[in-house]
Phi, psi and omega in degrees: 000134184272170185291326184290323180292322175300314177298322178296320178290318177303322181290324179293317179294331181289328181266003178287133182296136180264135177281142178282338180268141178275130179249124179288146176296145184287336181266021182279131180247110179233171182266110181286145177292144179283159181298326182293321177295322177295319181292321177293321178298315180295325181292321177298318180296319180291325178294329177284331184287327183252153185257355179283141181259133179277122183275136181291146179295147181275129178283120183284139179288153176286157186290328181268009179264086189295325180297315183290328178293317181294322181289321183291315183269347185054036182232152181276088183243116179258099181259141175238156180236138176300129180287354184247308181264355178062026175274141179291127183267100185225127182235123182261120178279345186262172177280172180295331184284335178255029181288345182292341183291331175057032176265115187240151176207171179250148173300150185300316181297322176288325182291320177295319178293325178289318180297326179292321179294315180297321178296317177298322176301309184295321179294320177293318180297322181289322179294320180294325181285322177289335184284133182292329182261038182292343180293334179272352176270145179295150184292325183255146180290137182285127177234135180293157179294326179294321177295319174300314180300322182292318181290321177294323175295325181291315181289331175293319180294314186284326187259343184237308185291308180302311180297326177293321180292318176300319177299324182272356175086017180276138180288142181244009178227059185291148179257096180286334183293330185268007185291329181294323181289321178295318183286328173301326179291339182259011189293319182302314180296320179290328171300314181296325174295320184290320182283348179090008177280343172238127181287139180243119178293335174290330172290316179298319178293323178292312184294325177291327177292316177297323181286326183280317188257341183091160188293318183296309179291329178291332179270354179291170182295315180294323179291327179283326175296324178295338179249007188294310181297333183280345181253359181282143186280044177064225184287002175285342172068192179294326181294317177295320179298323180296313180293316180298320180297317181296316179295321181288326175299313180293331185282319191238320186281312181283345174271351178085011182286323177273117174245168181294328181293324185289321194249009178304139008272004178279153172277158184303319178292322178294324181295316184295316182291320191263342183239304187289324181297306180296324177301320178287323181299310185292328176295318177295320182293318178302318180292322176298318180290328181286325174297327175279003178080018177266128179263116188278332183194170183278342180219182185291325182292312182293323175298321176295314178300318183293321178296320178295321177297316178297321180298316182288321187284328186266011184291320179294320178298315178299322180295325181278324186278321184236068175288171181281134177276170179297323178290326176291323180297315179297317178294315179298323181291319177294317179294322181289323176299315178297317179295318178295326174294325177291324177294314183295323179294318179293327175294325178290320178302317177299315182297318178297321180292322179296317184294324175295319179298319183293318176295322178300319180297321180299317181294325180290324177294321181292000000 
């Protein structure tokens, strides 16, 4: 390159207009500010611009923290927590209108069970502390699932089911031992139901189900479940249904008063369970309400309809309040097996008689 060309390039660059703004080079690699830093910077600017102070949010106390609840509300509330399901055990002795008093206590039966659990836990903790090899023992005492379920069932019954039943006027101290005498007094009405002199809506429901579904589907598990709640004797529960079933079996089935011809297409045991038990149940409920001084209706029909309505509404309460005990399950199973054997034997006898008749006809024709 000669000297003249170099001089020309220098001259051209000297007369090129210069920009007043600075332009950053395109190949500049710098650390861009993060989005979080930008937000923090903007927040700081806003905090300087305003003079208001943001008050910190109040931390709510936990439900099982009794001390914090007492300090927060400044009220004498003695709360306990279920050691298994962690539900707050609270029983209100007052009515809803006097709920501002906030004086809470536990039922005696529930309190004794809870004290026993706490005593067992303390005893186990002391044994674990005294044992030299306590590091190999679990920190918490082992409790079976059945024991946990029974305690949770107990506090649900005492704190929720019973108060709701008392509110609705359901008796919580039924005398199951006297049911045989009470049902004996209603035997004439039940005989009229069996003979068809008194219409039974439960019999009509069973016949409609058999006509719609057929006998096999109606007797299936799903068919029985669909009608189960309609045949329960209300707040007498499963325990009351089991006792009523045994009394009715002795009264009608084992005496031979109920026959297959009378209750067809139902079997005798099905008829007792699906017709006679609810018919007995609403009559017992009507009698209970009358003893409490409650008038269910202006006439017999309205009183009967109201008793049936109470029986249907209180079925869930009865299932929780009076479930079947292990002894009741064993007794009912033995009784049902014996009655089913009687039904099957009678069915076999009828089949043998039919076969003999059929063979006699063939011999006559020959």
